[in-house]
C-alpha positions as CSV (number, residue, x, y, z in Angstrom):
1,M,-17.0,-63.1,39.2
2,S,-15.0,-62.9,36.0
3,Y,-13.5,-65.7,34.0
4,K,-10.8,-65.2,31.3
5,I,-12.4,-65.5,27.9
6,T,-11.0,-68.8,26.6
7,A,-11.8,-67.8,23.1
8,L,-9.1,-65.0,23.3
9,L,-6.5,-67.6,24.4
10,I,-7.4,-69.9,21.6
11,A,-7.4,-67.1,19.0
12,A,-4.1,-65.9,20.3
13,T,-2.5,-69.3,19.8
14,L,-3.7,-69.2,16.2
15,G,-1.7,-65.9,15.8
16,I,-4.6,-63.7,14.7
17,S,-4.2,-60.0,14.6
18,A,-6.1,-57.5,16.8
19,C,-9.0,-55.2,15.9
20,N,-10.3,-51.9,17.2
21,N,-12.1,-51.3,20.4
22,G,-14.7,-48.8,21.6
23,T,-17.9,-48.5,23.5
24,P,-21.1,-50.3,22.5
25,E,-23.7,-48.4,20.6
26,Q,-27.3,-48.8,21.9
27,T,-30.3,-48.6,19.6
28,S,-34.0,-48.9,20.7
29,V,-36.4,-51.0,18.9
30,V,-40.0,-50.1,19.5
31,P,-42.5,-52.9,19.3
32,A,-45.5,-52.6,16.9
33,T,-48.7,-51.5,18.5
34,D,-51.9,-53.4,18.2
35,S,-54.8,-51.4,16.8
36,A,-57.3,-53.1,19.2
37,T,-55.3,-52.0,22.3
38,A,-54.8,-48.5,20.9
39,S,-58.4,-47.7,21.4
40,T,-58.5,-49.2,24.9
41,P,-57.9,-46.6,27.7
42,T,-54.8,-47.0,29.8
43,V,-53.3,-50.3,28.7
44,A,-50.0,-51.2,30.1
45,S,-47.4,-50.9,27.4
46,T,-44.9,-53.5,26.4
47,P,-41.4,-52.5,27.5
48,V,-39.1,-51.3,24.8
49,V,-36.5,-53.9,23.9
50,A,-33.0,-52.4,23.5
51,E,-30.7,-53.8,20.9
52,I,-27.0,-53.4,21.8
53,K,-24.4,-53.4,19.1
54,S,-20.8,-54.3,19.6
55,S,-18.4,-51.3,19.3
56,D,-17.5,-52.3,15.8
57,G,-21.1,-52.9,14.8
58,A,-20.4,-56.5,13.8
59,V,-22.7,-58.2,16.4
60,S,-26.1,-57.2,17.7
61,F,-27.3,-58.4,21.1
62,T,-30.9,-58.4,22.2
63,P,-30.9,-58.8,26.0
64,N,-33.1,-61.4,27.5
65,G,-32.5,-60.5,31.1
66,D,-31.2,-57.7,33.3
67,F,-27.9,-57.0,31.6
68,A,-25.5,-54.1,32.4
69,D,-22.6,-52.9,30.3
70,K,-19.2,-53.9,31.7
71,L,-17.0,-53.0,28.8
72,S,-15.1,-50.4,30.7
73,D,-15.2,-52.2,34.1
74,A,-11.7,-53.4,34.9
75,A,-12.9,-56.1,37.2
76,F,-14.3,-57.9,34.1
77,G,-11.0,-58.0,32.3
78,A,-12.0,-56.6,28.9
79,D,-9.1,-55.9,26.6
80,K,-8.7,-54.0,23.3
81,N,-10.2,-56.9,21.3
82,T,-13.4,-57.0,23.4
83,T,-16.2,-55.2,21.5
84,L,-19.1,-56.0,23.7
85,L,-19.3,-57.1,27.4
86,Q,-22.6,-57.4,29.3
87,Y,-23.4,-58.9,32.7
88,D,-26.6,-60.2,34.2
89,E,-26.0,-60.5,38.0
90,S,-29.2,-62.5,38.7
91,R,-27.8,-65.4,36.7
92,N,-24.1,-64.6,37.1
93,L,-24.1,-64.5,33.3
94,T,-21.4,-62.7,31.3
95,L,-21.8,-62.2,27.6
96,S,-18.8,-61.1,25.6
97,V,-17.9,-60.5,22.0
98,V,-14.2,-60.5,20.9
99,A,-12.9,-59.3,17.5
100,S,-9.8,-61.3,16.6
101,G,-8.7,-59.8,13.3
102,K,-8.8,-61.5,9.9
103,V,-8.5,-65.1,9.1
104,K,-5.3,-66.3,7.6
105,G,-6.2,-68.9,4.9
106,T,-9.8,-70.2,4.5
107,A,-12.6,-70.1,7.0
108,E,-12.7,-74.0,6.9
109,D,-9.0,-74.2,7.8
110,F,-9.5,-71.7,10.6
111,F,-12.4,-73.7,12.0
112,G,-10.4,-76.9,11.8
113,S,-7.5,-75.3,13.7
114,L,-10.0,-73.8,16.3
115,K,-11.6,-77.2,16.8
116,K,-8.2,-78.9,17.4
117,N,-7.1,-76.1,19.8
118,I,-10.3,-76.5,21.9
119,E,-10.0,-80.3,22.0
120,A,-6.3,-80.0,23.1
121,D,-7.0,-77.3,25.7
122,K,-6.4,-79.0,29.1
123,T,-7.8,-76.0,31.0
124,V,-11.4,-76.9,30.0
125,S,-13.5,-80.1,30.1
126,N,-16.7,-81.4,28.5
127,A,-15.9,-79.8,25.2
128,Q,-18.7,-80.2,22.6
129,I,-18.0,-78.7,19.2
130,D,-20.7,-78.5,16.5
131,K,-20.0,-78.8,12.8
132,A,-19.1,-75.5,11.1
133,A,-21.9,-74.1,8.9
134,N,-22.7,-70.8,7.3
135,N,-19.2,-69.5,8.3
136,Q,-19.9,-70.1,12.0
137,I,-18.9,-72.8,14.5
138,A,-20.6,-73.3,17.9
139,Y,-18.9,-74.9,20.9
140,R,-19.4,-75.4,24.6
141,F,-17.2,-76.4,27.5
142,T,-16.7,-76.2,31.3
143,H,-14.0,-74.3,33.2
144,P,-13.3,-76.6,36.1
145,E,-13.2,-75.3,39.7
146,A,-9.8,-73.8,40.3
147,D,-8.0,-71.1,42.3
148,G,-11.1,-70.6,44.5
149,K,-13.4,-70.0,41.6
150,P,-16.4,-72.3,41.1
151,A,-16.8,-74.3,37.9
152,A,-18.3,-72.3,35.1
153,N,-20.0,-73.3,31.8
154,E,-19.2,-71.4,28.6
155,S,-20.9,-71.5,25.2
156,C,-19.5,-69.7,22.1
157,I,-20.1,-69.0,18.5
158,T,-17.2,-68.0,16.3
159,A,-18.1,-66.4,13.0
160,V,-16.0,-65.4,10.0
161,S,-17.5,-62.5,8.0
162,A,-17.6,-62.3,4.2
163,D,-14.4,-60.1,4.4
164,G,-12.7,-62.6,6.7
165,V,-13.0,-60.9,10.0
166,I,-13.3,-63.2,13.0
167,H,-15.7,-62.5,15.9
168,T,-16.3,-64.8,18.9
169,A,-19.4,-64.4,21.1
170,C,-19.5,-66.3,24.4
171,A,-21.9,-66.6,27.3
172,T,-20.3,-67.8,30.6
173,S,-22.1,-68.6,33.9
174,T,-21.6,-70.6,37.1
175,D,-25.4,-70.9,37.4
176,L,-26.5,-72.0,33.9
177,S,-25.8,-75.2,32.0
178,A,-23.8,-75.3,28.8
179,D,-27.0,-76.0,26.9
180,E,-28.9,-73.1,28.5
181,L,-25.9,-70.9,27.5
182,K,-26.0,-72.2,24.0
183,D,-29.7,-71.0,23.8
184,V,-28.7,-67.6,25.1
185,V,-26.0,-67.2,22.5
186,A,-28.1,-68.6,19.6
187,N,-31.2,-66.7,20.4
188,S,-30.0,-63.3,21.5
189,L,-27.0,-62.6,19.2
190,K,-26.9,-61.8,15.5
191,F,-23.7,-61.5,13.5
192,N,-24.3,-58.5,11.1
């Protein structure tokens, strides 16, 4: 099940320009080996953890579940601003990254406008917005049940890079709470 990425709507209302799109780049990170287990015959190895980068390289995602790439899957509604789109069917969990162009003015002003837009958005409920810090702001909300779709929780982090480029990473699920999604975003994503 796909939900429109609310961050896109909010960013569009702020009049932010679009960025490039492409396919995610995947890089393998091999865990370090323990010298004690190296001498032990036939020890089960730790699986390789794959780090997935957004198509523009601005965000790295380390999956903590069974995620599949959905960037080119039309059913998931990615557009030219979506730089990463992953889905974990077992938790009905969609993780997306959207590039929204460059901030106009200061990051603080942008975060203030974003906060006001989230608070004014009548299509979501239970909005919780953290204080902006380190050029990032985290927020959570619920998409109410509508049009035959069940209620879904969403947790996002919007970051402004040193050169003013805006990226929003969101995790959305009908099965996980907003706080669980907050942990997914905070612990599996890194803004490069």
